[in-house]
N, C-alpha and C positions, 0 to 999 in steps of 0.2 A: 100250707106255706106257698105251694105253687099257685093257688088261686089268688092269694094276696099279691104275689109278684106280678101275675097277669093283670090284675086290676090296676096296679100302679102304672104298668106300661100303657094300658088303654087311657088312663087319666092324662099321662104325659102327651100322648098323641092328640087327645082332644084339646088340651091347652095350646099345643103348637099350632093345630089347625085354626083354632079361634084367633090366635095372635096374627097369623098370616091373613085371615079374613079381615081383621081390623085394619091392618096395614094397607091392604088393597083398597078398602073403603076410603081410608084417608087420602090415598093417592088420587083416586078417581074423583073425589069431591073437592080436592084442594084447588083454590082459585088461581087463575093465571095460565101461563103457557103449559100445555100438557104434552109438549113435544117430547119430554123426557120419558113418556110412556113407551116410546119405541124401544127403550132399553129393556122394559119388562115384557112387552107384547111382541117385539120384533117388527112392529108397524112404523112406517115413517109418517111425518105430519101430512095432513091433507094437502092435496095440490092446490085447492082453493085458498087454503091458509097461506101457502107460500106465494101464491099469485098476488095476494094483497099486501105483501111485505114491501115497504118503500124501497125504491131503487134509485141509483144515481143516474142523472140524465146529463149527457154531454151535449153542449151546444156546438153544432157544426155550422160554420159561417156559410150563409147562402151564396151560391155562385162561386165558391172557392175554386180557383183554377179554371174558371170558365171565361173565355174571352168574349167580351160584349162589343157591340158595334161602336165605332168611334165616328164622331161627326166630321164634317168636312174641315172643321177648324182644328181637329185633333182632340176635341173634347172627348174624354174617355169614360166609359162605364165599365171598364175591365182591363184596359191596357194602358200602361203608363209609358212615357218616353224611355228609350233605351238608356241604361246607365253607362257612364264613361268606362272605357276599357282601363285595366290596370296600368298605372303610370301616366294616364292622360292628364292634361292640365285642366285648370278650371276649378270651380268650387267643389265639384264632386258631390258625394252623398255624405251628409253629416248627421250623426245620430247621438246627440248628447244623452246622458242618463235622464230617465224620466223623473218627474216630480209629481207631487200631489195634484191631481187634475183641477183645472178651473175652467168653467165654461163662461158664457157671457150673458147680458142683462135684460130684464124687463120687470123687475120687482124684487122684493126681499125673498131670498130662497134659502132653504136648508141645504146641507151638504149633498143630499141626493137630489139631483136636479132633473126634471123631466126634459125630454128632448126639445120642447118648445120654449124652454127658458132662454133668456138672452142676457143674463147677468152672471159673472163669474161666481162659482159655487162658494168660494171662500168669503164672499161679501155678505155682510149683514146677518150672519147666522145668529139667531136669538135676539136680534135687534128689532124693536117694533117699528112699524111703518109710521112715518110722519103723517099727521092729520091733514096737512095742507101743503102739497108739493108746490103749488103756485106761490105760496108765501115764501118758501125756501128759495125758489127761483128769483123772486123779487129781491130778497136779501142778498143773494149772490150777485145779482147785477149791480146792486148798490155798492157792494164791496169792490167790484171792478172799477166803478167810477171813483171810489175813494182810494184806489191804488193799493188794494190788499189782495194780491193775486192768489195766495194760498187759501185764504178764507173763502174767496170767491169760487175757486175751483172746487173746494169741498162742498159748499152749499149747492152749487149748480149741479154738480155730479150727483149729489144725494137727491135733488129734485128730479133729475132725469130718470134715475133708477126707481123712484117712488111712483112714477106714473103721471105724465103730463098730457094734456090735450095736444093734438098734432102741431098746431101753430106754436105753442109754447115749447114743445119738444124740439122743433126746428131752431127756435131761438136759443134754447139751452145748448144744443149741439154746436151752433156757430160760436157761441161765447166760449165753450170749452175748447174748441179747435183753436181759437185765437190764443187762449191761455196756454195751450199745449205748445204752440209755436214760440211763445215768450218764455215759458218756464222749463220746457223739456227739450225741444229741438233746437234751442239756441245755446250759446256758450254760457249763459247766465245760470248761476246757482243761488237760489234764494235760501237764506239760512232756515234750517228746520224743515226743509222740504223732504218728506219721507220717500219721494220717488227718485231723488238725485243726490249725488255727493261728489266731492272732490277726491281725487286719488293722486297721491304723489308717487311718481314712478320710482321704483327701487331697483337695485341691481338684480338682474335675472328676470325682470318683468317683460312680458311681450303683450302686444295688443290681443293676441289670441287667448292668452291666459287670463288677462283682465276681463275680457268679454265673457269668457266662459263662467267666471265666478259671478258676474253680474246677470247672467242668463239673457244676454243680448248678443247680437252678431258683431263680428269684427267690422263689417262695413258700416253699421250704424254708429259704432263707437268712433270710427275715423271720420264719419260725416259730421257728427255733432261737434267734434273737436277741430274741424277744419284741417285734418292731417293730410299732408301731401301724399304720404305713403303709409299704409297700415303696417309696413314692415320696418319702420324706423321710428323709435321714440328714444328719448335720452333720460338718463337718471336725473331725478330732481324735477322733471317736467310735471306740471299739474294737468290732470285729465278729468274731464267731467264724465261721470258714469251715471247711466240710467239704470235703475233697479228693475229688471224684467221679472218675468217674461211678458210679452205682448200676447193678446188673444183677439179673436174676431167673432162677430156675430152677424149672420146674414139674414135679411128679411126677404123672403121670396116674393111677397106681395108687392114690395116696392123696388125690388132689384137693388138693394143697398147693403153694403158691408160696413158695419161699425167696428172700429178698431179701439182697443183698450190697452193701456199700460197697467198691468194687474187688473184693478177694477175701474180705473179712471178713463173715461172716454177721451179720445184724442182726435178722431177723424171719421168721416163717412165718405165712402167711395161707391160709385155706381158699378154694377156688375151685369154680366149676361149669364143666363142659367140654361138648364136643360129644357128642350122642347117638351111640351105636353107634361110638364111637372116632373120630369125624369131625374131631377136633382134630389136625392134622398134627404129628408129632414133628419135631425138628430145631432149628435155630438161627434166630432172628428178630432183626431190627433194628427198634427203634422209629423210626418215620419222621414221625409227626405227633401232635398233641394237639388235642383240641377240648373246650371246656368248655360245658356246656349245649347239646349238639348237637341239631340237628333230625334227624328220621329218617322215611323213607317205607317203609311195608311194601310190598315189591314184588309180593306176591300180591294184595293188595286195593287198593293205591294210596292207602291212608289215610296221612296225613302228620301227624306230631307236630312241633310247632314248639318252638323253644328255650324253656326254662323251663316246659314243659308237665309238670305233676306226673304225668301218665299216660304219659309217654314210656317205652317198655319198656326202653330201654338206659340209663336213668338220666341222671346229670348229667355224666359224664366219659367220654371216648373216647380211647384210645391206639392209633393205627394201627400195624400191623406189616407188615413185608416179609420173606419167607423168604429166607435166604441160605445155608443148609446143610441137608443131609439131605433128608428128604421135604418140607421146607418150601421148598426152592429154587424161586424163581419164583412162589410163592403170594402173592397180594395180596388185600386186602379183609378180612382177619382183623384182630381187634383185642382189646384188653382194655377192658372197660367195666363199668358198674354194672348194677343191676337193681332193678326195683320189686317183685321177688318174692324176698326174701332167704332164704326157706325152701327155695329150690332149690339153695342153695350146698351143695357136696359131692356133687352128682349130675351125671350125664351127660344134660343136657336141652337144650342149645343146638344150633345147627347148625354149630358149629365154633369160635366165639369163646370167650374166657375171661371169665367173670363174676366179679365181686367184690361183696361186700356194700357198701352205700353208704358207710359210714365207711372201709372198707378201700380202696376205689377212690380216695377223696379223698386218702388217705395215699400210695398208690402213684403217683398222678398227680403228686405233689410230688417223688417220687424219680426217676422215669424221665425221661431227657432224650432227646428225639428226635435222631437222628444219632449219639448216643454210647452209649446204653444197649442192651444185648443181652439177649434172653430165650431160654433154652434149654428146650425141652419134651421130656421123657423119658417113656417108657412107665411 
């Protein structure tokens, strides 16, 4: 009896050992991550294995917090004009809520736009290129002659964005600039124009509130409507509204800035840029504005106060922040005026974009911080 009981115990042990062996074999040969073996063996996964595990990478803006040299004109590659003190008068810094980005034109583009693109990103997504941009231009010019401004503007704008030879592109820009003066920057409102509308002032309306809803500046709204004061409107008054925002595209090779209302071309202005190609290409967002800014030369410590006629950066500053391409993470750059208008069209600054006094005043009214984007191309 004892022998029989002993034999049964040995059989149970053999079965148990066999079962454990089978389980171990299954674990060792099972496909996939074997890091769970550490629970059985007490070993942690291989260092090499953990080294190959994907990690999150944080993008640190280059030059963050580093002051760069500013040119004699105040053109900055790292330092922007001083902000107004609390309670100071003037336009100060305005930061409206951001919207879906739109850059500016050189062809039909998808939503993800390379830094060299020059057409707003929202334009033409999924729309095929016209086969003959020259034919579109010709049809548009004929529409101008037959007094069909909206049709003309659409055709010529499409031709310009589709790619024209230099001479034709200049002709298209001039025609569109003339049309912009008649349809956008005048008091006229053409029925069914998607870029403008009439607004009847209601109780509680202010120029600031109306402008904010339209994504344009108070100054531009007052200018278009020939208002004596942007602080006074009356109930029942009809006001022309432009549907913003405006954007800009700069061509470094020609020292030109193209301005757009949404995706519609409205004007070209000459600019000065950074010496030795120091103005970074890419896409920038306007982040603030300063009127009559003060400025301190970082090399000499000399300070120019607001309203100083000798201030090298002029009377207006539009601060920029890089968001795409070589511009990513770049701060301290801006668009500003100059007291040396003869330098326009040259590479003379230390990175910023200069405009002649009258032109910077115009651009200052168009560009809206937080909503307007500037694309700089070679």
